[in-house]
C-alpha positions in Angstrom: 44.6 5.3 19.0 43.7 1.6 18.6 41.2 1.8 21.4 39.6 4.8 19.7 39.1 2.7 16.5 37.7 -0.2 18.5 35.3 2.2 20.3 34.1 3.6 17.0 33.4 0.2 15.6 31.4 -1.0 18.6 29.6 2.4 19.0 28.5 2.4 15.3 26.0 -0.4 15.9 24.4 1.3 18.8 24.1 4.8 17.6 22.4 3.6 14.4 20.0 1.4 16.3 18.2 4.3 17.9 17.7 6.1 14.6 16.6 3.3 12.4 13.1 4.8 12.0 14.6 8.1 10.9 16.8 6.4 8.3 13.8 4.3 7.1 11.8 7.4 6.4 14.6 9.3 4.7 15.5 6.4 2.3 11.9 5.0 2.0 12.9 1.6 3.3 10.2 -1.0 3.8 9.6 -1.6 7.5 10.2 -5.3 7.3 13.6 -4.7 5.7 14.8 -2.0 8.1 16.7 -4.4 10.4 19.0 -5.3 7.5 20.9 -2.1 8.1 22.1 -3.6 11.4 22.2 -7.2 10.2 24.5 -6.5 7.2 27.0 -4.8 9.5 26.9 -7.6 12.1 27.3 -10.4 9.5 30.3 -8.8 8.0 31.8 -8.1 11.4 31.5 -11.7 12.7 33.1 -13.0 9.4 36.0 -10.5 9.8 36.8 -11.2 13.5 38.3 -14.7 13.0 40.4 -13.4 10.1 42.3 -11.0 12.4 45.1 -13.4 13.1 45.7 -14.2 9.5 45.6 -10.5 8.5 47.9 -9.6 11.3 50.6 -12.0 10.1 50.1 -10.9 6.5 50.1 -7.1 7.0 51.6 -6.7 10.6 49.6 -5.2 13.4 50.6 -1.7 12.4 49.4 -1.8 8.8 46.4 -3.9 9.4 45.1 -1.3 11.8 46.0 1.6 9.4 44.3 -0.1 6.5 41.2 -1.2 8.3 40.6 2.1 10.1 41.0 3.9 6.8 38.5 1.6 5.1 36.1 2.0 8.1 36.3 5.8 7.8 35.8 5.8 4.0 32.8 3.4 4.4 31.4 5.8 7.1 31.5 8.6 4.6 29.8 6.3 2.0 27.0 5.5 4.5 26.4 9.2 5.1 26.3 9.9 1.4 23.9 7.0 0.6 20.8 7.9 -1.3 19.3 4.4 -1.5 18.7 1.4 0.7 21.0 -0.9 -1.4 23.8 1.7 -1.4 23.6 2.0 2.4 23.7 -1.8 2.8 26.8 -2.1 0.6 28.7 0.5 2.6 27.5 -1.1 5.9 29.0 -4.4 4.8 32.3 -2.8 4.1 32.1 -0.9 7.4 31.3 -4.0 9.4 34.1 -6.1 7.8 36.7 -3.4 8.5 35.3 -2.7 12.0 35.4 -6.4 12.8 39.2 -6.6 12.8 39.6 -3.5 15.0 38.1 -5.2 18.1 40.3 -8.2 18.5 43.3 -6.2 17.2 43.2 -4.1 20.3 43.1 -7.1 22.7 46.0 -8.7 20.8 48.0 -5.4 21.2 47.4 -5.5 25.0 49.4 -8.8 25.3 51.9 -8.2 22.5 52.9 -4.6 23.1 52.8 -4.2 26.9 55.0 -5.7 29.6 53.3 -7.8 32.3 53.1 -4.9 34.8 51.1 -2.7 32.4 48.8 -5.3 30.9 46.2 -4.7 33.6 45.9 -1.0 32.8 45.9 -1.6 29.1 43.2 -4.4 29.4 41.1 -2.1 31.6 41.2 0.8 29.0 40.3 -1.6 26.2 37.6 -3.3 28.3 36.0 -0.1 29.5 35.7 1.1 26.0 34.4 -2.2 24.7 31.6 -2.4 27.2 31.0 1.4 27.5 30.1 1.8 23.8 26.9 -0.2 23.9 25.8 1.8 27.0 26.4 5.3 25.7 25.4 4.4 22.1 21.6 5.1 22.6 22.1 8.5 24.1 24.7 9.5 21.5 22.6 8.3 18.6 19.4 9.9 20.0 21.2 13.3 20.6 22.8 13.4 17.2 19.6 12.6 15.3 17.6 15.0 17.4 20.2 17.8 17.1 21.5 17.4 13.6 20.6 14.6 11.1 21.0 10.8 10.7 24.0 11.5 8.3 26.1 12.6 11.3 25.7 9.1 12.9 28.4 8.1 10.4 30.2 11.4 9.8 31.3 11.5 13.5 33.7 8.6 12.6 35.7 10.7 10.1 37.9 12.9 12.3 38.7 10.2 14.9 39.4 7.7 12.1 41.9 10.0 10.4 43.7 10.8 13.7 43.8 7.1 14.6 45.3 6.1 11.3 48.0 8.8 11.6 48.7 7.9 15.2 49.0 4.2 14.4 51.4 4.9 11.5 53.7 6.9 13.8 53.5 5.0 17.1 52.9 1.3 16.4 56.0 -0.8 16.1 57.4 -1.5 12.6 57.4 -5.2 11.7 58.1 -7.2 8.6 54.9 -8.3 6.7 54.7 -12.0 5.7 53.4 -12.1 2.1 54.0 -15.8 2.1 50.8 -16.1 4.2 48.9 -15.6 0.9 50.3 -18.8 -0.6 49.1 -20.8 2.4 45.6 -19.3 2.4 42.9 -21.9 2.2 40.1 -20.3 0.1 37.8 -23.2 0.7 38.1 -22.9 4.5 37.6 -19.2 4.4 34.4 -19.7 2.3 33.1 -22.4 4.6 33.7 -20.2 7.6 32.0 -17.1 6.0 29.0 -19.2 4.9 28.6 -20.8 8.4 28.7 -17.5 10.2 26.5 -15.6 7.7 23.9 -18.4 7.7 23.9 -18.5 11.5 23.5 -14.7 11.8 20.6 -14.6 9.3 18.9 -17.6 11.0 19.1 -15.9 14.4 17.6 -12.8 12.9 14.7 -14.6 11.3 14.0 -17.2 14.0 11.9 -15.0 16.4 9.6 -13.9 13.5 9.6 -17.0 11.3 9.8 -19.6 14.1 12.8 -21.8 15.1 11.2 -24.8 13.2 10.3 -22.9 10.0 11.8 -24.2 6.8 13.9 -21.1 6.3 15.5 -21.1 9.7 16.0 -24.9 9.7 17.6 -24.7 6.3 19.9 -21.8 7.3 20.9 -23.6 10.5 21.6 -26.8 8.5 23.8 -24.8 6.1 25.6 -23.3 9.1 26.3 -26.6 10.7 27.5 -28.4 7.5 29.7 -25.5 6.4 31.0 -25.0 9.9 31.9 -28.7 10.2 33.7 -28.6 6.9 35.6 -25.5 8.1 36.7 -27.2 11.3 37.7 -30.4 9.5 39.9 -28.5 7.0 41.4 -26.2 9.6 42.4 -29.1 11.9 43.8 -31.0 9.0 46.2 -28.3 7.9 49.6 -27.6 9.4 49.1 -23.8 9.0 45.4 -22.9 9.0 44.4 -19.3 8.6 42.4 -19.6 11.8 44.1 -21.9 14.3 41.4 -23.7 16.1 43.9 -25.9 18.0 44.2 -23.1 20.6 40.8 -24.2 21.9 42.5 -27.4 23.0 43.9 -25.4 25.9 41.1 -25.9 28.6 41.7 -22.4 30.2 41.4 -20.7 26.8 38.3 -22.7 26.0 36.7 -21.7 29.3 37.6 -18.1 28.7 35.9 -18.3 25.3 32.8 -19.8 27.0 32.7 -17.0 29.6 33.1 -14.5 26.8 30.1 -16.1 25.0 27.9 -15.9 28.2 29.0 -12.3 28.8 27.9 -11.5 25.3 24.4 -12.9 26.1 24.1 -10.7 29.2 25.8 -7.6 27.9 24.1 -7.3 24.5 20.9 -8.8 25.9 20.5 -6.2 28.7 21.3 -3.3 26.4 18.7 -4.7 24.0 15.9 -5.3 26.5 16.2 -2.0 28.3 15.5 0.2 25.2 12.7 -2.1 24.1 11.0 -1.8 27.5 11.5 1.9 27.9 10.2 2.6 24.4 7.3 0.2 24.3 6.1 0.3 27.8 7.2 3.7 29.1 7.0 5.6 25.8 10.4 7.2 26.1 12.3 8.6 23.1 15.8 7.7 22.2 17.4 10.5 24.1 15.5 9.8 27.3 16.4 6.1 27.0 20.1 7.0 26.6 20.0 9.1 29.7 18.5 6.3 31.8 21.0 3.8 30.5 24.0 6.0 31.3 23.9 4.7 34.8 25.6 1.4 33.7 28.4 3.2 32.0 29.1 5.5 34.9 29.2 2.5 37.2 31.7 0.8 34.9 34.0 3.8 34.8 34.0 4.1 38.6 34.7 0.4 39.0 37.5 0.2 36.5 40.4 1.3 38.9 39.1 -1.0 41.6 39.0 -3.9 39.1 42.6 -3.2 38.0 43.9 -3.1 41.6 42.1 -6.3 42.6 43.2 -8.2 39.5 46.8 -7.8 40.5 46.2 -9.2 44.0 43.4 -11.7 43.7 43.1 -15.0 41.9 41.5 -14.4 38.5 39.1 -17.3 39.0 37.8 -15.8 42.2 37.3 -12.4 40.6 35.6 -14.0 37.6 33.2 -16.0 39.7 32.3 -13.0 41.8 31.8 -10.9 38.7 29.5 -13.4 37.0 27.6 -13.9 40.3 27.1 -10.2 40.7 26.1 -9.8 37.0 23.5 -12.5 37.4 22.1 -10.7 40.5 21.8 -7.5 38.5 20.1 -9.3 35.6 17.8 -11.1 38.0 16.7 -8.0 39.7 15.3 -6.7 36.4 13.0 -9.8 36.2 10.5 -8.1 38.6 9.6 -5.0 36.5 6.1 -3.7 36.3 4.3 -1.2 34.0 5.4 1.6 36.2 9.1 0.7 36.4 11.3 3.6 35.3 14.6 5.2 36.2 14.3 4.7 40.0 13.3 1.0 39.6 16.2 0.4 37.1 18.8 2.3 39.1 20.2 -0.5 41.4 20.1 -3.3 38.8 22.1 -1.1 36.4 24.6 -0.1 39.1 25.1 -3.8 40.0 25.5 -4.8 36.4 27.9 -1.9 35.7 30.1 -2.9 38.6 30.0 -6.6 37.7 30.8 -6.1 34.0 34.5 -5.1 34.6 35.0 -8.3 36.6 33.3 -10.4 33.9 35.7 -9.0 31.3 39.1 -8.3 32.7 39.9 -11.5 34.6 38.5 -13.8 31.9 40.5 -12.0 29.3 43.6 -12.5 31.4 42.7 -16.2 31.8 42.1 -16.7 28.1 45.0 -14.7 26.5 47.5 -13.9 29.2 49.1 -17.4 29.3 49.5 -17.9 25.5 52.7 -17.4 23.6 52.8 -14.3 21.4 52.4 -16.3 18.1 49.0 -17.6 19.3 47.6 -14.4 20.6 46.2 -12.8 17.3 44.2 -15.9 16.4 43.1 -16.5 20.0 42.0 -12.9 20.4 39.9 -13.2 17.3 38.2 -16.4 18.6 37.7 -14.8 22.1 36.0 -11.7 20.7 34.0 -13.7 18.2 32.5 -15.7 21.0 31.2 -12.5 22.7 29.6 -11.3 19.5 28.0 -14.7 18.8 26.8 -14.8 22.4 25.1 -11.4 21.8 23.5 -12.5 18.6 22.2 -15.8 20.0 21.2 -14.2 23.2 19.1 -11.5 21.4 17.4 -14.2 19.3 16.6 -16.2 22.4 15.3 -13.1 24.1 13.0 -12.3 21.2 11.7 -15.8 21.1 10.9 -15.7 24.8 9.3 -12.3 24.7 7.1 -12.9 21.6 6.4 -16.5 22.5 5.5 -16.0 26.1 3.6 -12.8 25.8 0.5 -14.5 24.2 0.6 -17.1 26.9 0.7 -14.5 29.7 -2.1 -12.6 28.0 -4.4 -15.6 27.8 -3.7 -16.4 31.4 -4.6 -12.8 32.5 -7.8 -12.9 30.5 -8.8 -16.1 32.1 -8.1 -14.7 35.6 -9.9 -11.5 34.8 -13.0 -13.4 33.7 -13.0 -15.1 37.1 -12.8 -11.8 38.9 -9.2 -12.0 40.1 -8.4 -8.6 41.8 -4.6 -9.1 41.8 -4.6 -9.6 38.1 -6.7 -6.5 37.7 -4.1 -4.5 39.7 -1.3 -6.0 37.6 -3.0 -5.0 34.3 -3.9 -1.6 35.7 -7.7 -1.7 35.7 -9.2 0.7 38.3 -10.5 -1.6 41.1 -13.8 0.3 41.5 -14.4 -0.2 37.8 -13.4 -3.8 37.9 -15.5 -4.7 40.9 -18.6 -2.8 39.8 -18.5 -3.7 36.1 -21.9 -4.4 34.6 -22.7 -8.0 33.6 -22.7 -9.1 30.0 -20.3 -8.5 27.1 -18.1 -5.4 27.0 -18.7 -2.6 24.5 -16.1 -2.3 21.7 -14.4 0.7 23.1 -13.9 -0.8 26.6 -12.8 -4.1 25.0 -10.2 -2.3 22.9 -8.9 -0.5 26.0 -8.8 -3.7 28.0 -7.0 -5.6 25.2 -4.3 -2.9 25.1 -3.8 -3.0 28.8 -3.5 -6.8 28.8 -1.1 -6.6 25.9 1.2 -4.3 27.7 1.0 -6.2 31.0 1.7 -9.5 29.3 4.6 -8.0 27.4 6.1 -6.9 30.7 5.7 -10.3 32.1 7.3 -11.9 29.0 10.3 -9.5 29.3 10.7 -10.5 32.9 10.9 -14.1 31.8 13.6 -13.1 29.4 15.6 -11.3 32.1 15.3 -14.4 34.3 16.6 -16.7 31.5 19.6 -14.5 30.9 20.3 -14.3 34.7 20.2 -18.1 35.0 22.5 -18.6 32.0 25.0 -16.1 33.5 24.9 -17.8 36.9 25.4 -21.2 35.3 28.7 -20.0 33.8 30.2 -19.8 37.2 30.4 -23.6 37.5 33.1 -23.8 34.8 35.4 -21.2 36.4 37.1 -23.6 38.9 38.4 -25.8 36.0 40.5 -22.9 34.6 44.2 -23.0 35.3 46.0 -20.0 36.8 49.7 -20.0 36.4 51.7 -17.9 38.8 53.6 -16.6 35.8 50.9 -16.1 33.1 52.9 -14.1 30.7 55.9 -15.4 28.6 59.3 -13.9 29.2 59.3 -11.6 26.2 56.0 -10.0 27.4 57.3 -9.5 31.0 60.5 -7.8 29.6 58.3 -5.5 27.4 59.8 -6.8 24.1 57.6 -8.0 21.2 
């Protein structure tokens, strides 16, 4: 039941992404404001994720899940019923905040509710759903919008949400809440953390369009750094902070968080770049894009049992290094796309990435959380999952900066080569060779110039996207070098977990 809630929270971002133009037309939203539908959700989500440990102690795992899944379901109904842009944004904030606690809550449950022998299977189920949602999201969103209406993007959460709340009430263990946590709550620290994360998210959203050195982006990043530093200082200075950052002093946990951050860059980056390429270059609609991207999800599902079996028998560091190396290969293969690349050209890179993702998620999760004492797991799970989301946000901002920064550079280089009569560049751009070789001397007529500009624009965009794929591949490969520094204990779970007690 908890996994269903987590799957809904992650899926909600992806199904909405493919239908933003439809929602924009329905609610008469200005085009330059449309992305706030997603940004509002993500900002609320990243603020909520680190609060999971505090809220778990305050309400218990059982009631935290019941409350948050109920709020998420109610907010989904509110989104579907929204008749204005501002109403939709308000409901999306509530939806994102409640959804943000569902994700780390599931990974906490894996190590708090299951004995050692069952943690591999539980981690696999949670991991498959966590990485499958971004893959199937585009096809689900496209199909729902094409078959019904955009309102059903949110209404599909209602029945699973109600069933999950009922199931959690019945099956999750009963524990005693700790209302005393409220007395120890540091409101200033919470405000600094929220301000730091919100400012960072907005800066990352605006940077590709405004420029990284623009006053707005620099100001937001400055606010994020200052408020983040204040949050860290206050948290480390208190004996009982609401987010315990001291867990990061464990080198293995810190390495696990870094690996989660890099995985976020590759995972969210790849599921962002593929739809952009297929829509802009290949002119596919949302449903067609979703069908092409299903390959990754299928590869993940088929690999999951193998990953579980190997994790029980092979050093987690070796599996992690192999997973990130394979993931880097899958990302790197996409750095050679052309204007004609479609399903066939994307097949093997997707299969390789789908196989690798399970080894980039399961062993690092075990490294990061499997050796911690139960009291540290809720806070640690929040930090671990926050790093993956932050990696995704920063990765997408970097990708946009590379694409829209490098595309004009590639376009100018292509124009210069075409002027010099370079045949290879003409082939790359897609100009018929007979036309290119036998072109008349003198300036081009406006119609021909317009067609040529469009062809150069598309070709340069493809080259810039290849640069972005290569950057993400290099970053993923670089993460491998930190893996040998992680510790692997022969007995990674504390005794109460091995015995199955909580």
